[in-house]
C-alpha positions in Angstrom: -22.8 25.4 -2.8 -25.1 22.4 -3.0 -23.9 19.1 -4.4 -26.0 16.2 -5.7 -24.9 12.7 -6.6 -21.6 12.3 -8.5 -19.6 9.5 -10.2 -15.9 9.2 -9.3 -13.1 7.3 -11.4 -12.1 5.6 -8.2 -15.5 4.1 -7.5 -17.3 3.9 -10.9 -19.7 1.1 -10.0 -21.9 3.4 -7.6 -22.7 7.1 -7.4 -21.6 9.0 -4.4 -23.8 11.3 -2.4 -22.7 14.5 -0.6 -23.3 14.5 3.2 -22.1 16.0 6.5 -21.6 13.9 9.6 -19.5 14.5 12.6 -18.2 10.9 12.5 -14.6 10.5 11.4 -13.7 8.8 8.3 -10.7 7.7 6.3 -10.7 9.0 2.8 -10.6 6.2 0.3 -8.9 8.6 -2.2 -6.0 10.2 -0.4 -6.0 7.8 2.5 -5.9 10.7 5.0 -8.1 11.6 8.0 -11.5 13.2 7.3 -14.3 14.7 9.6 -17.6 16.5 8.4 -18.4 16.9 4.7 -17.7 14.0 2.4 -19.0 12.2 -0.7 -20.0 8.8 0.4 -21.1 5.4 -1.2 -23.6 4.0 1.3 -23.5 0.6 -0.3 -19.7 0.2 -0.2 -18.9 2.4 2.8 -16.6 4.4 0.4 -15.8 8.0 1.5 -14.0 10.8 -0.1 -13.0 14.3 1.0 -14.8 16.9 -1.1 -11.5 18.1 -2.7 -10.6 14.4 -3.6 -14.1 13.7 -5.0 -14.2 16.8 -7.1 -10.7 16.7 -8.5 -10.8 15.9 -12.3 -8.1 13.3 -13.4 -7.4 15.1 -16.5 -6.8 18.5 -14.9 -3.6 20.3 -14.3 -3.2 22.1 -11.0 -0.9 25.2 -10.7 0.2 26.4 -7.4 1.6 29.9 -6.5 4.3 28.3 -4.3 5.6 26.3 -7.3 5.0 28.6 -10.3 7.2 26.4 -12.7 5.4 23.2 -11.7 2.4 21.4 -13.3 0.6 19.0 -10.9 -1.3 16.1 -12.5 -3.8 14.2 -10.5 -2.6 10.5 -9.9 -4.6 7.7 -8.3 -1.5 6.7 -6.5 2.1 8.1 -6.0 4.5 7.2 -8.7 7.4 4.7 -8.2 7.9 2.2 -5.5 9.7 4.3 -2.8 8.1 6.3 0.0 6.8 9.8 -0.9 5.6 12.7 1.2 3.4 15.7 0.8 5.4 19.0 0.5 2.8 20.9 2.4 2.2 18.7 5.5 5.1 16.3 5.4 2.8 13.3 5.8 3.3 10.2 3.7 1.5 10.1 0.3 -0.2 6.7 -0.2 -3.3 7.4 -2.4 -4.8 10.2 -4.6 -2.1 12.9 -5.2 -1.1 15.8 -7.2 2.3 15.2 -8.6 4.8 17.2 -10.6 6.7 15.0 -13.0 9.4 17.6 -13.5 10.2 18.5 -9.9 8.9 15.5 -8.2 6.8 17.5 -5.7 3.7 15.9 -4.2 0.6 17.5 -2.7 -2.4 15.8 -1.0 -5.6 17.2 -2.7 -6.7 18.9 0.6 -3.3 20.4 1.0 -3.2 21.7 -2.6 -6.4 23.5 -2.0 -5.5 25.2 1.3 -6.7 28.8 1.4 -4.0 31.4 1.3 -5.9 33.7 3.6 -7.9 32.7 6.6 -10.0 35.3 8.4 -10.3 33.5 11.7 -11.2 36.4 13.9 -15.0 36.3 14.6 -14.9 39.7 16.4 -13.8 41.5 13.1 -10.6 42.9 14.7 -8.2 41.2 12.4 -6.3 39.7 15.1 -6.5 36.2 13.6 -6.1 36.9 9.9 -3.8 34.1 8.9 -1.7 33.9 5.7 -0.3 30.7 4.2 3.5 30.6 3.6 5.7 28.0 2.0 8.4 28.8 4.5 8.5 31.1 7.7 11.8 31.8 9.5 9.9 32.4 12.9 9.4 29.4 15.2 6.1 27.5 15.2 3.8 28.3 18.1 3.5 24.6 19.0 6.7 22.8 18.2 9.2 25.7 18.4 11.0 24.6 15.2 11.4 26.8 12.0 10.8 26.0 8.5 9.4 22.5 8.9 6.5 22.7 6.4 4.0 25.2 5.0 2.8 27.5 7.8 -0.1 29.8 8.7 1.2 33.1 10.0 -0.9 35.8 11.7 -1.0 39.2 10.1 0.8 40.7 13.2 3.6 38.1 12.6 3.5 37.0 16.2 1.8 33.7 15.6 2.9 30.9 13.3 1.8 27.3 13.1 3.0 24.6 10.9 0.5 22.7 8.8 2.4 19.5 9.8 1.8 20.2 13.4 -1.9 20.7 12.9 -2.0 17.4 11.1 -0.3 15.7 13.9 -2.8 17.0 16.4 -5.7 16.1 14.1 -4.5 12.6 13.3 -3.7 11.7 16.8 -7.3 12.6 18.1 -8.9 11.3 14.9 -7.3 7.9 15.4 -8.5 7.6 18.9 -12.2 8.3 18.1 -12.2 6.4 14.8 -10.9 3.2 16.2 -12.3 3.8 19.7 -10.2 3.9 22.9 -8.3 0.7 22.9 -9.6 -0.4 19.5 -12.2 -2.9 18.6 -11.9 -6.7 18.9 -11.1 -7.0 15.3 -8.8 -4.1 15.3 -11.1 -2.1 13.0 -12.9 1.1 13.6 -15.3 1.1 16.6 -16.5 4.7 16.4 -16.6 4.7 20.2 -14.4 7.7 20.7 -13.5 9.8 23.7 -16.1 9.6 26.6 -18.2 7.2 24.6 -19.0 9.8 21.9 -19.0 9.4 18.2 -18.6 13.2 17.5 -15.6 15.4 16.6 -13.2 15.2 19.6 -11.3 17.9 21.2 -7.9 18.0 19.6 -5.0 16.9 21.9 -2.0 19.1 22.2 -3.8 22.5 21.4 -3.0 23.8 24.8 0.8 22.9 24.3 2.8 25.9 23.2 6.5 26.9 22.8 5.5 30.4 22.0 6.9 33.1 24.3 5.0 36.2 25.1 5.4 39.0 27.6 3.7 38.5 31.0 0.0 39.5 30.9 -0.2 38.7 27.2 0.3 35.0 27.4 -3.4 34.0 28.1 -4.7 36.0 25.2 -2.0 34.7 22.9 -3.0 31.1 23.8 -6.6 31.9 23.3 -5.8 33.2 19.7 -3.7 30.1 19.1 -6.6 27.8 20.1 -9.0 29.7 17.8 -6.5 29.7 14.8 -6.0 25.9 15.3 -9.8 25.4 14.6 -9.7 27.3 11.4 -6.5 25.8 10.2 -7.8 22.2 10.9 -10.9 22.9 9.0 -8.9 24.3 6.0 -6.7 21.1 6.1 -9.8 18.9 6.0 -11.1 21.0 3.1 -14.2 21.7 5.1 -14.7 25.1 6.7 -17.6 23.9 8.8 -16.2 20.6 10.1 -14.4 21.9 13.2 -16.0 25.2 13.8 -19.4 23.6 13.9 -18.2 20.7 16.1 -17.1 20.4 19.7 -13.8 22.3 19.9 -15.1 25.4 21.6 -13.3 23.9 24.8 -10.1 24.7 23.2 -10.2 28.4 24.4 -11.0 27.4 28.1 -8.0 25.1 28.4 
């Protein structure tokens, strides 16, 4: 879908233009990491995830994981205490979907995570991933159970927490956004890994707590690396951000 210029209630003074760039940004709506597609104000360096930019403040979101809840879009989390997203477990500090009855919170990108990811480019269905609110099986990366929402493979042999994906993403995003060692003023330097200002390889992808029979470990890790690419793209709300970037090196690690 093509997008033109839009106006947003969080930045009414200027219009925002849709663009794609492999330079990381911090979303001025939800305050979370972003890479790839965004709506940007070139005059103010104001950036929004696509999901944050297109969310209507008067709309009510219904989510199948919480059928009794009505989520309202708020410019900031209610109350003065700390709050966290029920999908990824990260803090909520900006634009958020909030249910007043249950007190649940969802980042806009998390609220719009696809429930099915067809991540197998070969068409064999090995990496068809399904989003679950809770999974009793251990996570492929951290080895824990039931930590957050999870993507689980159709064969039920592979499971990855959305929270673990966010940890990998944010760690590497922070390094490229601020530059290795940070700038002199502590602000973003966009120097990144090896002097590049493009999407970095995500740290920790090769780390796995998943056990598999001898002879299947390598293939399992290859599938895991491919799945991470698709899940990160889904978390960012941009199906092209990572796949079109420089994370092909995952599979060779």
